[in-house]
C-alpha positions in Angstrom: 58.0 134.8 102.1 58.6 131.5 100.4 55.5 129.0 100.5 56.7 125.5 102.1 55.5 122.7 99.9 53.6 119.8 100.9 56.4 117.3 101.0 58.7 119.6 103.1 55.9 120.3 105.5 55.8 116.2 105.7 59.4 116.2 106.1 59.1 119.0 109.0 56.3 117.4 110.7 58.9 113.8 110.5 61.8 115.7 111.7 59.9 117.3 114.8 58.2 113.8 115.8 61.6 112.3 115.6 62.4 115.1 118.0 60.0 114.6 120.5 60.4 110.9 120.0 64.2 111.5 121.3 63.3 113.8 124.0 60.7 111.2 125.3 63.0 108.4 125.1 65.6 110.4 127.1 63.4 111.6 129.4 62.5 107.7 130.3 66.0 106.4 129.9 66.5 109.0 132.8 63.5 107.3 134.8 65.0 104.0 134.3 66.1 103.1 138.1 67.5 99.4 138.5 67.0 99.9 142.0 63.4 100.9 142.0 63.2 98.0 139.5 64.2 95.7 141.7 61.9 97.1 144.4 58.9 96.9 141.9 59.4 93.4 141.1 59.7 92.0 144.5 56.5 94.1 145.7 54.9 92.5 142.9 55.7 88.9 143.7 54.1 89.4 147.2 50.9 89.6 148.4 48.8 92.3 150.7 49.7 90.3 153.6 53.4 89.6 152.9 53.8 93.6 152.3 52.2 94.5 155.7 54.4 91.5 157.4 57.1 93.7 156.3 56.4 96.5 158.3 56.4 94.4 161.7 59.6 93.5 163.6 58.5 89.5 164.2 57.4 89.0 160.6 59.4 91.3 158.6 61.4 87.9 157.2 59.9 86.3 154.4 61.7 83.0 153.4 59.8 82.5 150.1 61.4 85.7 148.5 64.4 85.0 150.7 64.0 88.4 152.4 65.8 88.6 155.7 64.4 90.1 158.9 66.0 92.7 160.8 68.3 91.3 163.6 69.9 93.8 166.0 69.8 95.3 169.7 70.6 98.5 171.1 74.5 100.3 170.7 74.9 103.7 171.0 78.3 103.1 172.8 78.4 99.2 172.6 76.5 96.4 172.2 73.4 96.2 174.9 70.1 94.4 175.9 72.0 91.9 178.3 74.8 90.6 175.6 77.8 90.0 177.8 81.4 90.5 177.3 81.4 93.2 174.3 83.3 96.3 174.4 82.3 99.3 176.2 83.0 102.5 174.7 82.9 106.1 176.2 79.1 107.3 176.2 77.8 109.6 173.7 78.4 112.4 175.5 82.1 111.4 176.2 82.2 111.2 171.9 81.0 114.8 172.0 83.8 115.9 174.5 86.7 114.5 172.5 85.6 117.3 169.9 87.5 114.6 167.3 85.3 113.2 164.3 87.8 111.3 162.9 88.3 109.5 166.2 84.6 108.9 166.4 84.5 107.1 163.2 86.6 104.6 164.1 84.6 103.8 167.4 81.5 103.6 165.1 83.0 101.2 162.9 84.4 99.3 166.2 81.2 98.7 167.6 79.6 98.2 164.3 82.1 95.2 163.6 81.5 93.4 167.4 77.7 93.8 166.2 78.3 92.1 162.6 80.7 89.3 164.2 77.6 87.9 165.8 75.5 87.8 163.1 73.6 91.2 163.3 72.5 93.8 160.8 71.4 96.8 163.2 72.5 99.0 166.1 69.6 101.0 168.3 72.4 104.0 167.9 73.4 106.7 167.4 71.1 108.5 170.0 71.2 112.3 168.3 69.4 113.3 171.4 70.3 116.9 172.6 70.5 117.9 176.4 69.0 121.0 177.5 69.1 120.2 180.8 71.6 118.4 182.8 69.1 116.5 185.1 67.5 114.9 182.1 67.8 110.7 182.7 69.7 110.1 179.7 71.8 112.8 179.5 74.8 110.3 178.9 73.2 109.1 175.7 72.7 112.7 174.1 75.4 114.5 172.0 75.4 117.4 174.2 73.8 121.2 174.0 75.0 122.2 170.4 73.6 121.0 167.1 76.8 121.8 165.5 79.0 119.8 167.2 76.7 117.1 167.9 76.0 117.1 164.1 79.5 116.6 163.5 80.0 113.9 166.0 76.9 111.6 165.1 77.6 112.4 161.5 81.5 110.5 162.1 80.0 107.6 164.3 77.4 107.0 161.4 80.0 107.2 158.3 82.2 104.7 160.6 78.9 102.3 160.9 78.6 102.3 157.1 82.0 100.8 156.3 80.7 97.8 157.7 77.3 95.6 157.1 75.7 97.1 160.1 73.7 100.3 160.1 72.5 102.5 162.8 68.8 103.5 163.9 69.2 107.3 164.4 67.1 108.0 167.8 65.1 109.6 169.0 63.5 112.0 166.4 62.8 114.5 167.7 62.9 116.5 170.6 63.4 113.5 173.0 64.5 115.4 176.5 62.7 114.5 179.8 62.4 111.0 180.5 59.6 111.3 183.3 56.1 110.8 181.5 58.3 110.5 178.2 55.1 109.0 176.4 52.6 111.7 176.8 55.1 114.7 177.2 53.8 117.0 174.4 56.5 119.7 173.9 55.5 122.7 171.7 57.6 124.4 169.6 57.7 126.8 166.4 58.7 125.6 163.0 61.7 127.7 163.1 63.4 126.0 166.0 62.1 122.6 164.9 64.4 123.0 161.7 67.1 125.1 162.6 67.6 124.3 166.3 66.0 120.5 167.0 66.7 119.5 163.1 70.2 120.7 162.4 72.4 118.0 163.4 69.7 115.2 161.8 69.9 116.9 158.8 73.6 116.8 159.0 73.6 113.0 160.2 71.1 111.9 157.3 72.4 113.7 154.5 76.1 113.9 155.3 76.2 110.7 157.2 74.1 108.4 154.8 71.5 107.3 157.4 69.9 103.8 157.0 67.1 104.1 159.6 65.1 106.4 161.9 63.7 106.0 165.3 60.9 108.3 166.3 60.6 109.2 170.0 57.7 108.4 172.3 57.0 112.2 172.9 54.4 114.6 171.2 55.4 117.3 169.3 52.4 120.1 169.1 49.8 117.6 169.8 50.9 114.7 167.7 53.0 111.6 168.7 56.3 111.7 166.6 55.9 108.4 165.3 52.5 110.0 164.0 53.9 113.6 163.2 53.2 114.2 159.5 55.5 117.4 159.8 58.3 115.7 161.2 58.5 112.7 159.4 57.0 113.4 155.8 57.5 117.1 155.5 60.7 117.5 156.8 62.5 114.3 157.2 61.2 113.0 153.6 60.3 115.8 151.5 62.7 118.4 152.4 65.8 116.6 153.7 65.2 113.9 151.0 65.8 110.9 153.4 64.3 107.8 151.7 65.0 104.8 153.9 62.7 103.2 156.4 61.3 105.2 159.6 60.4 103.0 163.0 58.6 103.7 165.9 60.3 103.4 169.6 59.4 100.3 171.4 55.6 100.4 171.0 55.7 104.1 170.2 52.5 104.9 168.6 48.7 104.3 169.2 46.6 105.3 166.0 47.6 103.1 162.7 46.2 105.7 160.2 48.2 108.6 161.5 51.2 106.6 162.0 50.9 105.2 158.2 49.9 108.1 156.6 52.6 110.4 158.3 55.1 107.8 156.6 56.1 105.6 159.7 57.3 102.4 158.1 57.9 100.0 160.6 56.1 98.9 164.0 58.3 97.4 166.4 57.4 97.0 170.1 53.3 96.6 169.6 51.2 94.7 166.7 48.9 97.5 165.5 49.9 97.4 162.1 49.8 93.6 161.7 46.6 93.2 163.7 44.8 96.3 161.7 46.3 96.6 158.5 44.9 93.2 156.6 41.5 94.0 157.3 41.9 98.0 156.9 43.2 97.6 153.7 40.7 95.2 152.6 37.9 97.2 153.7 39.2 100.6 152.1 40.0 101.8 155.6 43.8 102.1 154.8 45.5 102.9 151.4 47.2 99.7 150.1 49.5 102.3 148.5 50.5 103.7 151.6 51.5 100.1 153.0 53.3 99.2 149.5 55.6 102.6 150.5 56.5 101.8 153.5 57.6 98.2 152.4 59.3 99.8 149.7 61.3 101.7 152.2 62.4 98.7 154.7 63.2 96.8 151.5 65.4 99.4 149.8 67.0 99.5 153.2 67.8 95.8 153.1 69.0 95.8 149.8 71.7 98.8 149.8 72.6 97.8 153.5 73.9 94.6 152.2 71.1 92.2 154.0 69.6 90.9 150.8 72.7 89.7 149.0 75.0 88.9 151.2 77.2 90.4 153.6 81.2 89.6 154.6 81.4 87.5 157.7 83.2 88.6 160.7 85.7 87.0 162.9 84.3 86.8 166.2 88.1 87.8 167.4 87.2 91.3 167.2 84.7 91.2 170.1 86.5 92.7 173.0 89.6 91.9 170.8 93.1 94.0 171.5 92.4 96.4 169.1 89.1 97.3 170.3 90.2 97.6 173.9 92.9 100.2 172.4 90.4 102.1 170.9 88.3 102.2 174.1 91.2 103.4 175.8 92.2 105.9 173.4 88.9 107.5 173.1 88.1 107.6 176.7 91.5 109.3 177.1 90.6 111.7 174.4 87.2 112.3 176.2 88.9 113.7 179.7 88.2 117.2 180.2 90.6 119.0 182.5 88.9 122.2 184.1 91.2 123.3 187.0 95.1 122.9 187.6 95.8 125.5 190.2 99.4 125.7 190.8 100.4 123.1 188.3 99.2 120.6 190.8 99.0 118.0 187.5 100.4 116.3 186.4 101.7 114.2 189.3 105.1 112.8 189.0 105.0 109.2 189.5 108.7 108.8 190.9 108.9 111.5 193.6 105.2 110.6 194.7 104.8 109.5 198.4 101.3 108.4 198.4 97.7 109.1 197.3 94.7 108.6 198.7 91.9 107.7 196.4 88.8 108.3 198.0 84.9 108.6 197.0 82.3 106.5 195.7 83.4 106.1 192.4 87.1 105.3 193.3 86.9 101.6 193.3 83.9 101.0 190.6 83.6 102.5 187.3 80.3 103.3 186.4 79.9 103.1 182.9 76.0 104.4 182.1 72.7 105.4 183.5 70.1 102.9 183.9 69.1 102.6 180.3 68.7 100.3 177.2 72.0 101.1 176.2 74.2 99.9 179.2 76.8 97.6 177.8 78.1 94.5 180.3 82.2 94.0 179.1 84.0 91.3 180.3 86.1 94.0 182.7 86.8 97.5 184.1 89.6 99.4 185.3 88.2 101.6 188.1 90.5 104.6 189.0 92.2 103.0 191.9 93.6 100.4 190.0 94.7 102.8 187.1 96.5 105.0 189.9 97.9 101.5 191.7 99.2 100.2 188.2 101.5 103.8 187.7 102.6 103.8 191.2 102.5 100.7 193.0 99.9 99.4 195.5 102.0 100.3 198.8 101.7 104.0 197.9 98.2 103.8 197.4 95.3 104.0 199.9 91.3 103.7 199.7 88.4 104.9 201.3 85.2 105.2 199.8 83.9 107.9 202.3 80.3 108.3 201.3 78.0 106.6 199.1 76.7 108.4 195.6 73.5 109.5 197.0 72.5 109.3 200.5 72.9 111.1 203.9 75.2 108.8 205.4 78.0 110.1 206.8 79.4 107.0 209.1 82.4 106.4 206.4 83.9 110.3 206.5 86.1 109.3 209.2 88.4 106.7 207.7 88.2 109.0 204.4 89.7 111.9 206.3 92.1 109.6 208.2 93.5 108.3 204.9 93.3 112.0 203.4 95.1 113.4 206.4 98.5 110.8 205.8 98.3 110.8 202.2 100.7 113.6 200.0 97.6 113.8 197.3 93.8 112.9 197.3 92.5 111.7 194.5 88.7 112.4 195.2 86.4 110.4 192.4 82.9 111.5 192.7 79.9 111.8 190.1 76.9 109.6 189.3 75.9 106.4 188.7 72.9 103.9 187.0 71.1 104.8 190.5 70.6 108.6 190.1 70.3 108.6 186.0 68.8 106.3 183.2 65.9 106.1 181.1 62.5 106.4 182.1 61.2 102.7 182.0 63.7 102.1 184.8 63.2 105.1 186.7 59.8 104.4 187.1 58.3 101.5 185.5 54.8 102.1 185.8 54.3 105.5 185.1 56.5 105.0 182.0 54.4 102.3 180.7 51.0 104.2 181.5 52.1 107.9 180.9 50.1 110.9 181.9 50.7 114.3 182.9 53.8 116.2 181.7 56.9 116.8 183.4 57.4 118.9 186.4 60.8 117.6 188.2 64.0 116.9 186.9 64.9 113.0 185.7 67.6 113.0 187.9 67.1 110.8 191.5 68.5 113.8 193.5 66.9 116.1 191.6 69.9 118.8 191.9 72.7 119.7 189.3 75.1 119.4 192.5 76.9 116.3 193.2 74.4 114.4 195.1 74.3 113.0 198.5 77.1 113.8 201.2 80.1 114.2 198.4 80.2 118.2 198.7 80.3 117.9 202.4 83.1 115.5 202.4 85.3 117.1 199.8 85.4 120.2 201.9 85.8 118.1 205.2 88.9 116.7 203.2 90.5 120.1 202.6 90.8 121.0 206.2 93.3 118.3 206.4 94.8 118.0 203.2 94.8 120.8 200.3 96.3 118.8 197.8 93.1 117.5 196.3 92.5 116.6 192.8 88.6 116.1 191.9 87.6 113.3 189.6 83.8 113.6 188.3 82.4 110.5 186.7 78.8 111.1 185.2 76.5 111.4 182.1 74.5 114.6 182.9 77.1 117.1 184.2 77.3 117.9 188.2 78.1 121.4 189.3 81.0 121.6 191.5 80.6 125.1 192.7 80.2 124.2 196.4 83.8 122.8 196.3 85.9 124.1 193.5 87.7 126.6 195.8 89.1 123.7 197.8 90.5 121.4 195.3 93.6 122.2 193.2 92.9 120.1 190.2 89.3 119.0 188.4 89.1 116.7 185.9 85.7 115.8 184.1 85.0 112.7 182.8 81.9 111.4 181.1 81.2 107.8 181.4 84.4 107.1 179.3 84.3 103.4 178.8 85.8 100.4 180.5 89.5 101.4 180.4 88.3 105.0 182.1 90.4 104.2 185.5 93.6 103.7 183.2 92.8 106.7 181.1 92.1 108.9 184.0 95.6 107.8 185.9 97.6 108.4 183.1 96.3 112.0 182.6 96.8 112.5 186.2 100.5 111.3 185.5 101.4 112.8 182.9 101.2 110.1 180.3 98.7 111.9 178.5 98.2 115.6 177.8 94.3 115.6 178.1 92.6 117.3 175.1 88.5 117.2 176.0 86.6 120.2 175.7 83.1 120.5 177.5 80.4 119.7 175.2 77.8 121.3 177.6 77.9 124.1 180.1 78.6 123.3 184.0 76.0 125.8 185.8 77.0 127.2 189.2 73.9 125.5 190.5 69.8 124.9 189.7 68.8 128.4 189.1 70.7 128.8 186.4 69.2 125.9 184.5 66.4 126.7 181.9 62.7 125.9 183.7 61.4 122.8 183.2 58.8 123.6 180.8 57.4 121.6 177.8 56.8 125.1 175.9 59.8 124.7 173.6 59.0 127.5 171.4 61.9 130.2 170.4 64.4 127.9 171.5 66.6 128.3 168.3 67.3 132.0 169.7 66.8 131.5 173.5 68.0 127.9 173.6 69.5 125.6 175.9 73.2 125.5 177.5 75.2 128.3 176.7 72.8 130.2 174.3 70.4 130.2 177.5 73.1 131.6 179.5 74.2 134.1 176.9 70.6 135.5 176.6 69.9 135.5 180.2 73.7 137.3 181.1 74.7 134.3 183.3 78.2 133.4 184.3 78.6 129.7 184.6 80.9 127.6 186.5 82.8 126.2 183.4 81.4 127.5 179.6 80.8 125.4 176.8 83.4 124.3 174.9 85.9 124.7 177.9 89.0 122.5 178.7 92.7 123.3 179.3 95.7 121.1 179.0 99.4 121.1 180.3 100.2 123.0 176.9 99.8 127.0 176.5 98.4 128.1 173.2 98.2 131.7 171.7 96.0 132.7 169.3 97.0 135.4 166.6 96.6 137.0 163.1 93.0 136.5 162.3 92.0 137.3 158.3 88.9 136.7 156.5 89.3 136.4 152.7 86.0 138.4 152.0 85.0 141.0 154.3 82.6 142.0 151.4 81.3 138.8 150.5 77.6 138.2 148.3 75.5 135.7 149.7 76.7 132.0 148.5 80.6 133.2 148.6 82.5 130.6 151.0 83.8 132.6 153.9 87.5 131.6 154.7 88.7 132.3 158.6 92.4 132.1 158.9 94.5 132.5 162.0 97.8 131.8 163.9 97.9 129.2 166.6 100.9 128.9 168.8 102.1 126.3 171.4 103.8 128.5 173.8 105.1 125.7 176.0 107.3 123.2 176.2 105.2 120.5 175.7 103.4 119.1 173.1 99.2 119.0 173.0 96.4 118.9 171.2 94.1 122.4 170.9 90.3 122.6 169.7 90.1 125.8 167.8 86.6 126.9 167.7 84.6 129.4 165.8 81.5 131.2 166.9 79.2 133.6 164.7 77.0 136.6 165.9 74.8 138.4 163.9 74.4 142.0 163.5 71.7 143.7 161.7 70.1 141.7 158.9 67.5 140.7 156.5 65.2 139.3 157.1 65.2 140.3 160.8 65.2 137.4 163.4 65.7 137.2 166.5 68.9 135.1 166.7 71.6 133.6 169.7 74.2 136.1 170.9 76.7 133.5 169.2 76.5 129.8 168.3 79.4 127.4 167.3 80.1 127.3 163.4 83.2 125.7 163.0 86.0 124.0 165.1 89.0 121.6 164.6 91.3 119.3 166.7 95.0 119.9 166.1 98.4 118.7 167.3 100.9 121.2 167.9 104.7 120.2 169.0 106.3 122.9 171.7 107.1 126.1 170.0 105.2 125.2 166.4 103.2 127.9 164.7 100.2 126.5 162.6 98.1 128.3 160.0 94.4 127.2 160.7 91.7 128.2 158.0 87.7 127.2 158.8 85.3 127.8 156.0 81.9 128.9 156.5 79.9 127.5 153.2 76.1 129.1 152.9 74.7 125.9 155.4 76.8 127.2 158.4 75.1 130.3 157.7 71.5 129.3 157.2 68.4 130.5 159.1 64.8 128.3 157.9 62.5 131.1 157.0 58.8 129.7 158.1 57.1 132.4 155.7 58.7 130.6 152.7 59.4 127.1 154.5 62.8 127.2 153.0 66.2 128.0 154.4 67.9 131.1 153.7 71.0 132.8 154.2 70.2 136.4 155.8 72.4 139.6 154.2 73.6 141.7 156.6 76.6 142.1 159.4 78.6 139.0 161.0 80.9 138.9 163.3 83.1 136.2 163.8 84.6 135.0 167.6 87.6 132.3 167.6 89.5 130.8 170.5 89.7 127.8 172.8 86.4 128.3 174.5 82.9 129.6 174.2 84.2 132.6 176.8 87.6 132.7 175.7 87.4 134.1 172.2 90.5 136.3 171.8 90.0 136.9 168.1 87.3 138.9 166.5 86.7 139.7 162.8 83.9 140.7 160.6 82.0 140.4 157.3 79.1 141.6 155.6 76.9 139.6 152.8 75.2 141.7 150.5 72.1 140.4 148.2 72.6 137.8 145.4 70.6 135.8 143.0 69.4 132.5 144.7 71.8 129.7 143.3 71.9 126.0 144.2 75.1 124.3 145.0 74.9 120.6 144.2 77.4 117.9 145.9 77.6 114.4 145.7 78.1 112.2 148.9 77.0 109.0 149.8 78.3 106.6 146.9 76.6 103.2 147.2 76.3 99.8 145.1 73.9 97.5 144.8 75.2 94.7 145.6 76.3 96.6 148.5 79.4 93.8 149.0 79.8 93.0 145.2 81.6 89.8 144.6 83.7 89.0 141.2 81.3 88.7 138.4 78.2 90.8 139.8 76.5 93.5 137.9 76.9 96.5 139.8 74.7 99.4 139.8 76.7 102.7 141.4 74.2 105.7 142.9 74.9 108.5 145.0 73.6 111.1 147.2 73.2 114.7 145.7 72.9 117.4 148.0 71.9 120.8 147.3 73.8 122.9 150.0 73.3 126.5 148.0 71.2 129.3 148.5 68.4 128.5 146.4 66.3 125.7 144.5 67.8 123.2 141.9 64.7 123.8 140.0 62.6 121.0 137.9 63.8 121.8 133.9 67.4 122.5 135.3 70.1 119.6 134.1 73.1 117.7 135.8 74.5 114.9 134.9 76.4 112.6 137.3 79.0 110.6 135.9 80.6 107.3 138.1 84.2 106.1 137.1 86.2 103.0 138.2 89.6 103.2 138.3 89.7 106.5 135.9 87.0 105.1 133.5 83.5 106.0 133.1 81.1 103.0 134.0 77.5 104.5 134.6 75.8 107.7 134.6 72.9 109.4 135.8 71.6 111.8 133.7 68.5 114.3 134.5 66.5 117.5 133.8 63.2 116.3 135.6 64.4 116.6 139.4 64.0 119.3 141.8 66.2 119.6 144.9 65.2 122.1 147.4 67.8 124.4 149.3 69.0 122.0 152.0 67.3 119.2 150.3 68.9 115.7 148.4 68.1 113.3 146.7 69.3 109.9 145.7 70.5 109.4 142.0 70.7 105.5 140.7 73.0 105.6 137.5 72.8 103.5 134.1 75.5 101.5 133.0 77.5 103.1 130.3 76.7 101.9 126.9 73.3 100.1 128.8 75.6 97.6 130.5 76.5 97.5 134.5 80.1 97.3 135.4 81.0 93.9 136.1 83.0 93.4 139.3 86.4 92.0 139.6 88.8 91.6 142.6 91.0 94.1 144.0 91.2 97.5 145.1 89.6 99.8 142.9 89.1 103.8 142.9 85.4 104.9 142.7 85.1 108.6 141.7 81.7 110.3 141.5 81.5 113.7 139.4 78.3 115.9 139.0 78.5 118.2 135.7 76.3 121.0 135.8 76.2 124.4 134.1 78.6 127.0 136.3 75.4 129.2 136.2 73.6 127.0 138.1 76.0 125.8 140.8 77.4 128.1 143.3 80.9 126.0 144.1 81.9 123.5 141.4 85.3 122.2 143.4 82.8 120.7 145.4 81.6 118.5 142.7 83.6 115.3 142.8 83.5 112.5 146.0 85.9 109.5 145.8 86.1 106.2 147.4 87.7 102.7 147.7 85.8 99.4 146.8 87.8 96.3 147.7 86.4 93.0 146.4 85.4 90.7 147.7 84.1 91.7 151.0 84.2 95.1 150.6 81.9 98.3 150.2 82.5 101.9 148.8 84.4 103.3 151.5 84.7 107.3 151.0 88.5 108.0 150.6 88.8 110.3 153.4 87.2 107.8 155.8 89.8 105.1 154.3 92.8 107.4 155.2 91.3 107.5 158.6 90.8 103.6 159.1 94.8 103.3 158.0 
């Protein structure tokens, strides 16, 4: 062997040293993050007191450092908190009943633009609460009973919000269900249910919607208040799902400063614990200053990337309750209406031939918009059903009788109602609930809500039953004796059972508080001006005995569940199933096919089938895909079926459309408590397709065999700093990188994220230092090409973000690119598919 001379040794050492320096330089360069550098600089200029002030809702503005204060209000379906004259859109439950994410994106944008027009920057909403009992007080604000549907609807709403300068605080994280004793209800849950069932829609909305704020619930989970719950906030929300914006408590919703701060609750609203206890506590060493700085950093990161710090466009106040928003209120209300019964083709009514209609019922001449809660909206006008009918057929053909009240035993108005029904050709009975029967805990019982104590023992709903309250059922059955042509319209937030009257009505139209144009929308469906397309986002039970028993023990909800999962597990037959809803058109399903009947874990499963409109009228159908498990590894208890895909589609008479729904690994995730990770089970799967959870005519199957775990990186949520660039601004690009695969993206694995403006690369993020767990996310902040950031110019720009990763380290290379549009000035990056929806 040749001996190495001393000069050669020196050269080799110099070469190796240079390699080390280059690698170190690259690693350091990768760590350069203009956003975090800006945050470092801001924090370095702050005193300890100023950092603490960023965490309190009355002091988070800082004039010296030009940091604005959060300004907002409630707004899940319109601007609340006593504001008047703003658009009242359908409630969240009604949005879910549309099964139309594209429509809800437009709604989220419209509400946020109204908020922006009055100089605000935040909305408390959307609500992501899941409904496990239709009698809960805030049922109207829930996403329904299914996390898959709810996650798609809430994500769409947030995507709409994020096209504006107003961001939403997702609420109430998590397990917010019963309102009575809500501040002290302590719900027991296993970890799998927390992640896989209660958490699925939160994960979706945070990662794919790009949420900027999360509000913690009042209730407790497993012995800790939600705002003090380290597993919910730190372990799950932040460390696993990758959320890095600010968290906040509901109004006064925590009591232990140390626990809340350690759990990573950032912002204190409604009480003064942080501002009172942190200054002396930090000084004495009781509280760690690094935790205060971390919280302040999350608050400031939100203020920067939402646009608050660098300026936002001024929105004309004409958008408030404007023509476009009124039309959208009407459209969204219209598409939320669910037709459940149409015996003998009683609908649609013929407005030309009709002789007379009696509008009867407690909701006939009024239009309830919500339960009694902080989210209630006071619009400039409402259109009740009576007015909607009158505007179509004329006042001379319509008579009205209230007949009964919402929820009492008074029958003195029966006679006038029966008289009106007896002489009418048709009866439209408008039943349901209002804000005297359902609402928020504070409004149900203020003293009990503020003091807390005990746990839930009875339904929130004032009538304490899922049946129509008061004398409504009795009156309907009395009217049926004199007029068989009854069309029942039910307006409510939480669904009401109609079992006592269903045989005595020919038509049934369900309206979850449909917004201020609701009466017009209902009348237009009744008279055939619109073919209904809504589907139930909840199950309608026959009576109270079919509802899951009231109990704070929520363990194993992931498989015994609520709603249709509960009905399946208990082998109960509801009055109307989850996903039910008919139209004036008829649809037929056929020719199902699966692309890979024998697949491997990680493969994309494509389920294709034909949908045919067999009628002579155009209509929209919501096709639904449910998944069942056979033998599987790991062997876990599973629900009988669960929704894993849907699509709303329009078909002309006689039209046949081939539809494909894709199941990615994310649709197949279970949560493994032993490994504390997401996993795709191997084994046998059955696919069921149809128009409702109990009407699934198509069935096919596939199996998954084991494969090596593999990540799948995809990019979403392109952001810029500043959020709304002006000509001449130096622009920093960033995006969310989600691992939607079957294995972790490990430290040492490399990826590069490229950003392009109008086809030219302007920035990139290059790293092999990041670990993204399966189902996790990180935000990648890019450096400008050649060390220089892109300089903004006027006009419309196409923005592209593309991940470059070795094929061996990525399951699906087809989802590695995302595109957006940026209009300068007064615009922010909007995903291209969202821009198309908004056109």
